[in-house]
C-alpha positions as CSV (number, residue, x, y, z in Angstrom):
1,M,-133.2,-179.5,-134.0
2,P,-130.6,-181.0,-136.3
3,D,-127.9,-178.9,-134.4
4,T,-129.1,-180.4,-131.1
5,L,-129.0,-183.9,-132.5
6,A,-125.5,-183.4,-133.9
7,Q,-124.3,-182.0,-130.6
8,T,-125.8,-185.0,-128.7
9,L,-124.2,-187.4,-131.1
10,G,-120.9,-185.6,-130.8
11,V,-121.0,-185.7,-127.0
12,L,-121.9,-189.4,-127.0
13,A,-119.1,-190.2,-129.5
14,A,-116.6,-188.2,-127.3
15,L,-117.8,-190.1,-124.2
16,V,-117.4,-193.5,-125.9
17,A,-114.0,-192.6,-127.1
18,G,-113.0,-191.3,-123.7
19,L,-114.2,-194.5,-122.0
20,W,-112.3,-196.6,-124.6
21,A,-109.1,-194.6,-124.1
22,W,-109.5,-194.9,-120.3
23,R,-110.0,-198.6,-120.5
24,R,-107.2,-199.0,-123.0
25,F,-104.5,-197.0,-121.3
26,H,-105.3,-197.3,-117.6
27,Y,-107.4,-200.4,-117.2
28,R,-106.9,-200.8,-113.5
29,S,-108.6,-197.5,-112.5
30,Y,-111.3,-198.1,-115.2
31,W,-112.0,-201.5,-113.8
32,L,-112.3,-200.3,-110.2
33,L,-114.5,-197.3,-110.9
34,I,-116.6,-198.4,-113.9
35,G,-116.2,-202.0,-114.8
36,F,-116.4,-203.7,-111.4
37,P,-119.5,-201.9,-110.1
38,L,-121.4,-202.9,-113.2
39,V,-120.2,-206.5,-113.0
40,A,-121.0,-206.7,-109.2
41,L,-124.6,-205.5,-109.8
42,T,-125.0,-208.0,-112.7
43,V,-123.6,-210.9,-110.6
44,R,-125.9,-210.1,-107.6
45,A,-129.0,-209.6,-109.8
46,T,-128.5,-212.8,-111.8
47,W,-127.3,-215.0,-109.0
48,R,-130.7,-216.8,-108.4
49,K,-131.1,-217.7,-112.1
50,V,-127.5,-218.7,-112.4
51,A,-127.5,-220.9,-109.3
52,L,-130.8,-222.5,-110.5
53,G,-129.3,-223.2,-113.9
54,C,-126.1,-224.6,-112.5
55,G,-127.9,-226.9,-110.1
56,L,-126.7,-225.1,-106.9
57,T,-130.1,-224.5,-105.4
58,K,-132.1,-226.6,-102.9
59,K,-135.9,-227.2,-102.6
60,R,-137.3,-225.9,-99.3
61,Q,-140.8,-225.7,-97.9
62,R,-142.0,-222.1,-97.3
63,W,-145.3,-220.5,-96.2
64,W,-146.6,-218.6,-99.2
65,F,-149.3,-215.9,-99.0
66,T,-151.5,-215.5,-102.0
67,T,-154.0,-212.8,-102.8
68,V,-155.8,-214.8,-105.5
69,P,-159.5,-214.8,-104.5
70,G,-160.9,-218.3,-103.8
71,A,-157.5,-220.0,-103.7
72,I,-158.1,-223.7,-103.0
73,A,-155.8,-226.1,-101.1
74,S,-156.5,-229.7,-100.7
75,T,-156.1,-231.6,-97.4
76,G,-156.7,-235.0,-99.0
77,I,-160.2,-235.2,-97.6
78,V,-161.9,-231.9,-98.3
79,K,-160.9,-228.8,-100.3
80,V,-160.6,-225.6,-98.2
81,R,-160.1,-222.0,-99.0
82,R,-156.9,-220.5,-97.6
83,R,-154.5,-217.7,-98.3
84,F,-151.4,-219.2,-96.6
85,Q,-150.0,-222.3,-98.2
86,R,-146.8,-224.3,-97.8
87,V,-145.0,-224.5,-101.2
88,A,-141.6,-225.8,-102.4
89,V,-139.3,-223.0,-103.5
90,D,-135.8,-223.0,-104.9
91,T,-133.3,-221.5,-102.3
92,K,-130.0,-220.2,-103.6
93,P,-126.8,-220.1,-101.5
94,W,-126.3,-216.8,-99.7
95,M,-123.9,-214.5,-101.5
96,W,-121.8,-211.8,-99.9
97,L,-120.8,-208.6,-101.8
98,P,-118.3,-209.3,-104.6
99,R,-114.8,-207.8,-104.1
100,P,-112.5,-206.6,-106.9
101,T,-109.2,-208.3,-107.7
102,R,-106.5,-207.3,-110.2
103,H,-107.9,-209.5,-113.0
104,G,-111.5,-209.9,-111.9
105,W,-113.5,-210.4,-108.8
106,R,-114.2,-212.9,-106.0
107,V,-117.2,-213.5,-103.8
108,T,-117.9,-215.7,-100.8
109,L,-120.9,-218.0,-100.6
110,W,-122.5,-219.9,-97.7
111,T,-123.1,-223.4,-98.8
112,L,-126.5,-225.0,-98.4
113,E,-127.1,-228.2,-96.4
114,G,-125.6,-231.2,-98.0
115,Q,-123.3,-229.2,-100.3
116,I,-119.5,-229.5,-100.6
117,P,-116.9,-227.4,-102.5
118,A,-116.7,-230.1,-105.1
119,D,-120.3,-229.3,-106.1
120,Y,-119.3,-225.8,-107.0
121,A,-116.0,-226.9,-108.7
122,Q,-118.0,-229.1,-111.0
123,A,-120.2,-226.1,-111.9
124,A,-117.3,-223.7,-112.4
125,E,-117.3,-223.8,-116.2
126,R,-121.1,-223.3,-116.2
127,L,-120.6,-220.3,-113.9
128,A,-117.9,-218.8,-116.2
129,H,-120.2,-219.1,-119.3
130,S,-123.2,-217.7,-117.4
131,W,-121.3,-214.6,-116.3
132,G,-119.2,-214.2,-119.5
133,V,-115.8,-214.4,-117.7
134,H,-112.6,-216.2,-118.7
135,A,-112.6,-218.7,-115.8
136,V,-114.0,-219.3,-112.4
137,R,-111.9,-221.1,-109.7
138,V,-113.4,-222.5,-106.5
139,F,-111.7,-222.9,-103.1
140,S,-113.0,-223.2,-99.6
141,P,-111.3,-221.2,-96.8
142,R,-113.3,-223.0,-94.0
143,P,-116.2,-225.4,-93.7
144,G,-119.5,-224.0,-94.9
145,R,-117.8,-221.3,-97.0
146,V,-116.9,-221.3,-100.7
147,V,-115.1,-218.6,-102.6
148,L,-115.6,-218.1,-106.3
149,A,-112.7,-216.3,-107.9
150,A,-113.5,-215.1,-111.4
151,T,-111.0,-214.0,-114.0
152,M,-112.3,-211.5,-116.6
153,R,-109.5,-212.1,-119.1
154,D,-106.6,-214.5,-119.4
155,P,-103.6,-212.9,-117.5
156,L,-101.3,-215.5,-119.1
157,V,-101.6,-214.1,-122.6
158,R,-98.7,-211.7,-121.9
159,V,-96.3,-212.3,-119.0
160,D,-93.9,-209.4,-118.2
161,H,-90.5,-209.8,-116.7
162,I,-90.6,-210.4,-112.9
163,P,-87.9,-209.1,-110.7
164,P,-85.9,-211.7,-108.9
165,S,-86.7,-212.6,-105.3
166,G,-84.3,-211.6,-102.5
167,E,-85.1,-214.7,-100.4
168,L,-82.7,-217.6,-100.3
169,L,-83.8,-220.6,-102.4
170,K,-86.9,-218.8,-103.7
171,V,-87.2,-217.8,-107.3
172,S,-90.0,-216.0,-109.0
173,V,-90.4,-217.6,-112.4
174,G,-93.7,-216.3,-113.8
175,R,-97.3,-215.5,-113.0
176,L,-100.3,-217.5,-111.9
177,E,-103.7,-217.3,-113.6
178,T,-104.8,-215.2,-110.6
179,G,-102.3,-212.5,-111.5
180,G,-100.0,-213.3,-108.6
181,L,-96.4,-214.4,-108.7
182,W,-95.4,-217.9,-109.5
183,S,-92.6,-218.7,-107.2
184,I,-90.5,-221.9,-106.7
185,D,-89.5,-222.0,-103.0
186,F,-87.3,-224.9,-102.2
187,R,-87.4,-224.1,-98.4
188,T,-91.2,-224.8,-98.5
189,V,-91.4,-227.4,-101.3
190,P,-88.0,-229.1,-101.5
191,H,-88.5,-231.4,-104.5
192,W,-90.1,-230.7,-107.9
193,I,-91.1,-232.6,-111.0
194,N,-91.2,-230.6,-114.2
195,A,-92.8,-232.5,-117.1
196,G,-93.3,-231.3,-120.6
197,A,-93.0,-232.2,-124.3
198,T,-90.5,-230.6,-126.7
199,Q,-91.2,-226.8,-127.2
200,S,-93.6,-226.8,-124.2
201,G,-91.6,-224.4,-122.1
202,K,-89.9,-227.0,-119.9
203,S,-86.3,-225.8,-120.7
204,N,-87.3,-222.2,-120.5
205,L,-88.4,-222.8,-116.9
206,A,-85.1,-224.4,-116.1
207,N,-83.4,-221.3,-117.6
208,A,-85.5,-219.0,-115.3
209,L,-84.5,-221.1,-112.4
210,I,-80.8,-220.9,-113.1
211,V,-81.0,-217.1,-113.6
212,G,-82.8,-216.8,-110.3
213,L,-80.5,-219.1,-108.3
214,A,-77.2,-217.9,-109.9
215,P,-76.8,-214.8,-107.6
216,Q,-77.7,-216.8,-104.5
217,P,-75.1,-218.5,-102.2
218,V,-76.1,-222.0,-103.3
219,A,-74.3,-224.9,-105.1
220,L,-75.8,-226.0,-108.4
221,V,-75.4,-229.5,-109.6
222,G,-76.5,-230.7,-113.1
223,F,-77.4,-234.0,-114.6
224,D,-77.6,-233.8,-118.4
225,L,-77.7,-237.1,-120.2
226,K,-78.3,-235.4,-123.6
227,G,-74.5,-235.2,-123.9
228,G,-74.4,-232.0,-121.9
229,V,-75.9,-229.8,-124.6
230,E,-78.4,-228.3,-122.2
231,F,-76.3,-227.5,-119.1
232,T,-72.7,-227.2,-120.5
233,P,-73.3,-223.5,-121.4
234,Y,-74.1,-222.9,-117.7
235,A,-71.0,-224.8,-116.4
236,P,-69.3,-221.7,-115.0
237,R,-72.0,-221.5,-112.3
238,L,-72.3,-225.3,-111.8
239,S,-70.3,-226.9,-109.1
240,A,-70.6,-230.3,-110.8
241,L,-72.0,-231.6,-114.1
242,A,-72.7,-235.2,-115.2
243,T,-73.2,-235.9,-118.9
244,T,-73.0,-239.7,-119.0
245,R,-74.5,-242.6,-117.0
246,A,-71.2,-243.4,-115.4
247,E,-70.7,-239.8,-114.3
248,S,-74.2,-239.7,-113.0
249,V,-73.6,-242.7,-110.8
250,G,-70.4,-241.2,-109.3
251,L,-72.1,-237.8,-108.7
252,L,-75.1,-239.4,-107.0
253,D,-72.7,-241.3,-104.8
254,D,-71.1,-238.0,-103.9
255,L,-74.5,-236.6,-103.0
256,V,-75.3,-239.5,-100.7
257,A,-71.9,-239.2,-99.0
258,L,-72.5,-235.5,-98.6
259,M,-75.9,-236.2,-97.1
260,V,-74.4,-238.7,-94.6
261,D,-71.7,-236.2,-93.6
262,R,-74.3,-233.5,-92.9
263,M,-76.3,-236.0,-90.9
264,G,-73.3,-236.3,-88.6
265,L,-73.0,-232.6,-88.3
266,C,-76.6,-232.1,-87.3
267,R,-76.4,-235.0,-84.9
268,T,-73.3,-233.4,-83.2
269,A,-75.1,-230.1,-82.9
270,G,-78.4,-231.6,-81.8
271,A,-80.2,-230.1,-84.8
272,R,-83.0,-231.7,-86.8
273,N,-81.8,-229.9,-90.1
274,I,-79.2,-227.6,-91.3
275,W,-81.4,-224.5,-90.8
276,Q,-81.2,-225.0,-87.1
277,L,-77.4,-224.7,-87.2
278,P,-75.7,-221.4,-86.5
279,P,-75.0,-219.4,-89.7
280,G,-71.2,-219.9,-89.2
281,V,-71.6,-223.7,-89.2
282,R,-74.5,-224.1,-91.7
283,P,-73.3,-225.8,-95.0
284,V,-74.1,-224.4,-98.4
285,P,-77.4,-225.6,-99.8
286,V,-77.3,-227.8,-103.0
287,V,-79.9,-227.6,-105.8
288,V,-79.8,-230.6,-108.1
289,L,-81.0,-230.0,-111.6
290,V,-81.9,-233.1,-113.7
291,D,-82.6,-232.8,-117.4
292,E,-84.4,-235.8,-119.1
293,L,-85.0,-237.9,-116.0
294,A,-86.0,-240.9,-118.1
295,E,-82.5,-241.3,-119.4
296,L,-81.4,-242.2,-115.9
297,Y,-83.8,-245.2,-115.9
298,L,-83.7,-246.4,-119.5
299,M,-81.9,-249.7,-120.0
300,A,-80.4,-250.7,-123.4
301,D,-79.4,-254.2,-122.3
302,K,-79.1,-256.3,-119.1
303,S,-75.5,-255.2,-118.5
304,E,-76.9,-251.8,-117.4
305,K,-79.3,-253.2,-114.8
306,D,-77.0,-252.9,-111.8
307,E,-76.0,-249.4,-112.8
308,I,-79.6,-248.3,-113.1
309,A,-80.4,-249.9,-109.8
310,R,-77.6,-247.9,-108.1
311,T,-78.8,-244.7,-109.8
312,S,-82.4,-245.2,-108.8
313,T,-81.6,-246.1,-105.2
314,A,-79.2,-243.1,-104.7
315,L,-81.7,-240.6,-106.3
316,L,-84.5,-242.0,-104.1
317,R,-82.4,-241.7,-101.0
318,V,-81.6,-238.0,-101.8
319,G,-85.4,-237.4,-102.4
320,Q,-86.3,-239.1,-99.1
321,L,-83.6,-237.6,-96.8
322,G,-82.1,-234.6,-98.6
323,R,-84.5,-231.9,-97.6
324,A,-83.3,-231.8,-94.0
325,F,-79.7,-231.6,-95.1
326,G,-80.0,-228.8,-97.7
327,I,-80.2,-231.0,-100.8
328,Y,-83.1,-230.2,-103.2
329,L,-84.2,-231.7,-106.5
330,F,-85.7,-230.2,-109.6
331,L,-86.4,-233.1,-112.0
332,S,-87.3,-232.4,-115.7
333,G,-88.4,-234.8,-118.4
334,Q,-90.5,-235.3,-121.4
335,R,-91.6,-238.8,-120.4
336,I,-92.4,-239.7,-116.7
337,G,-94.3,-243.0,-116.6
338,S,-94.6,-246.1,-114.5
339,D,-93.0,-248.1,-117.4
340,L,-89.7,-246.6,-116.4
341,G,-89.7,-248.8,-113.3
342,P,-90.8,-248.7,-109.6
343,G,-88.0,-246.3,-108.8
344,V,-89.7,-243.5,-110.7
345,T,-93.0,-244.0,-109.0
346,A,-91.3,-244.0,-105.6
347,L,-89.3,-240.9,-106.5
348,R,-92.5,-239.1,-107.6
349,A,-94.0,-239.7,-104.2
350,Q,-91.2,-237.7,-102.6
351,C,-91.8,-234.7,-104.9
352,S,-94.5,-232.4,-103.6
353,G,-94.0,-229.8,-106.3
354,R,-95.6,-230.7,-109.6
355,I,-95.4,-228.8,-112.8
356,C,-97.0,-230.2,-116.0
357,H,-96.6,-228.4,-119.3
358,R,-98.1,-229.7,-122.5
359,V,-97.4,-233.4,-122.8
360,N,-97.7,-235.9,-125.6
361,D,-99.2,-238.8,-123.7
362,P,-101.9,-238.9,-121.0
363,E,-99.8,-241.2,-118.7
364,T,-97.2,-238.5,-118.1
365,A,-99.9,-236.0,-117.1
366,T,-101.4,-238.7,-114.9
367,M,-98.1,-239.5,-113.3
368,T,-97.4,-235.8,-112.7
369,L,-100.8,-234.5,-111.6
370,G,-103.3,-237.5,-111.5
371,D,-103.2,-238.1,-107.8
372,L,-103.8,-234.4,-107.0
373,D,-107.0,-233.4,-108.7
374,P,-108.8,-234.8,-111.7
375,A,-109.6,-231.3,-112.9
376,A,-105.9,-230.4,-113.0
377,L,-105.4,-233.4,-115.2
378,V,-108.0,-232.3,-117.7
379,S,-106.6,-228.7,-117.8
380,A,-103.1,-230.0,-118.4
381,R,-104.2,-232.0,-121.4
382,A,-106.0,-229.0,-122.8
383,I,-102.9,-226.8,-123.0
384,P,-102.5,-225.7,-126.7
385,A,-99.2,-226.0,-128.5
386,E,-99.2,-222.3,-129.4
387,T,-98.8,-221.3,-125.7
388,P,-95.3,-222.4,-124.7
389,G,-94.6,-221.8,-121.0
390,V,-98.1,-222.4,-119.8
391,A,-98.3,-225.2,-117.2
392,I,-100.4,-226.6,-114.4
393,V,-98.8,-226.0,-111.1
394,A,-99.5,-227.7,-107.8
395,S,-98.8,-224.8,-105.5
396,Q,-97.5,-224.9,-101.9
397,D,-101.0,-223.7,-100.7
398,G,-102.5,-227.1,-101.7
399,Q,-104.3,-225.6,-104.7
400,W,-103.5,-226.0,-108.4
401,Y,-103.2,-223.2,-110.9
402,R,-102.6,-222.4,-114.5
403,A,-99.3,-220.5,-114.7
404,R,-96.9,-219.3,-117.3
405,S,-93.2,-218.7,-117.0
406,F,-91.7,-215.5,-118.4
407,Y,-89.3,-215.9,-121.3
408,V,-85.7,-216.4,-120.5
409,S,-83.4,-217.0,-123.4
410,E,-80.4,-219.3,-123.4
411,H,-78.2,-216.2,-123.8
412,A,-79.6,-214.6,-120.7
413,A,-79.0,-217.8,-118.7
414,E,-75.5,-218.1,-120.0
415,Y,-74.8,-214.5,-119.1
416,A,-76.1,-215.0,-115.6
417,A,-73.9,-218.2,-115.3
418,R,-70.8,-216.3,-116.3
419,T,-71.6,-213.2,-114.2
420,W,-72.1,-215.1,-111.0
421,S,-69.5,-217.9,-111.6
422,H,-67.4,-216.7,-108.6
423,L,-70.2,-217.9,-106.4
424,A,-69.9,-221.5,-107.5
425,P,-68.2,-223.5,-104.8
426,E,-65.7,-226.1,-105.9
427,W,-67.4,-229.5,-105.7
428,S,-64.3,-231.2,-104.3
429,E,-64.5,-228.8,-101.3
430,V,-68.2,-229.2,-100.9
431,I,-68.0,-233.0,-100.6
432,R,-64.7,-233.1,-98.6
433,P,-65.4,-235.0,-95.3
434,G,-65.8,-232.5,-92.5
435,H,-66.2,-229.6,-94.9
436,S,-69.9,-229.2,-93.9
437,S,-68.8,-227.0,-91.1
438,G,-65.3,-226.1,-92.1
439,L,-64.2,-226.4,-88.5
440,D,-62.6,-229.1,-86.4
441,E,-64.5,-230.8,-83.6
442,A,-63.1,-228.5,-80.8
443,D,-63.9,-225.3,-82.7
444,L,-67.3,-226.7,-83.6
445,S,-68.2,-227.5,-80.0
446,E,-67.0,-224.0,-78.9
447,L,-69.1,-222.3,-81.6
448,L,-72.2,-224.4,-80.8
449,S,-71.9,-223.7,-77.1
450,A,-71.6,-220.0,-77.8
């Protein structure tokens, strides 16, 4: 008997150790074969109680059959004996079978009458605690359907290096909380705001963007009013760099003139944007990187008022019209508030891409994300200081996500700038009148007709 008990304990210990090793060294197969089936059974078995506790059920009248002898129901006048009675029961939303994902699972629900996706979004934290998962996100693919996407553990604790994208003007800079790639695609979302306090990961994201764009056939333009300390090391890959207010005014005038020149090119070719032009005529795209946006709007005395007005107007014009003519904005700053003037508010309206790292004041988070989703604002203000690189991202699919950029050191960005410096076009050639096509009018007409 003692030998049998010892053998049984040994087998159980070996089984536990094997399962631990399997989960530790090949979590994906363990999750699909062992972890997910158990979780799916638990979710389906507890759904009625969880929905009731989270306030997602509805009262409905049902005929109920009772086998209790002598059950009495009242009609209001007399009491009669009956076995069938109408009773109010709690009805839960219909749940389909859960499906596994890389970092958790998702399941589709049929909403009850009078329910909207916001009802489930408000209960997302309660659902996460009820099922013991890291987070539950809610989205609606079509009316009457709600998808719950659960994450078992935080995928942003460790973000591995992501290979660069091969698509023009698209850079993979990190991972989303869903485990998918976090990509900045200027063709889809042309203008971005990147807000964040010191040591929040804002500069690291700019480094990742430079590393991703450096090997692409694009012109990079920098505005660095911190004396050039941020972007000067990347100057070999930049076509132009402004480090003072006066240089910024001149560079913005160049961008506006370039935009007007490309307008004429598209008008001549009968195109709505440069991407409808033949490849031989299409001008080089320009990505404008701005560090410390607030410095362009701060005024020390009234003598700078006209200069700031010119800067604000030119930058707003680029934001309003630049997309069609291949000019894209990536605006970074610690402080983005309405106190900087109406120009910042108008410029923000042109930026569909929103990235909010940890910020020091609620107004910056509100200016960045407040008009998108109140829940995103709450999540942005909850980012801890010990997780640099974590941000709230308004994605191109209309949803918002927690995301984290992978670490890119200054040395890696400098190396990329030097390695791909031969791809940086001369700014004087880019802005030269007529250089948008590089052809005279006769050759341009012949190429367009062909």
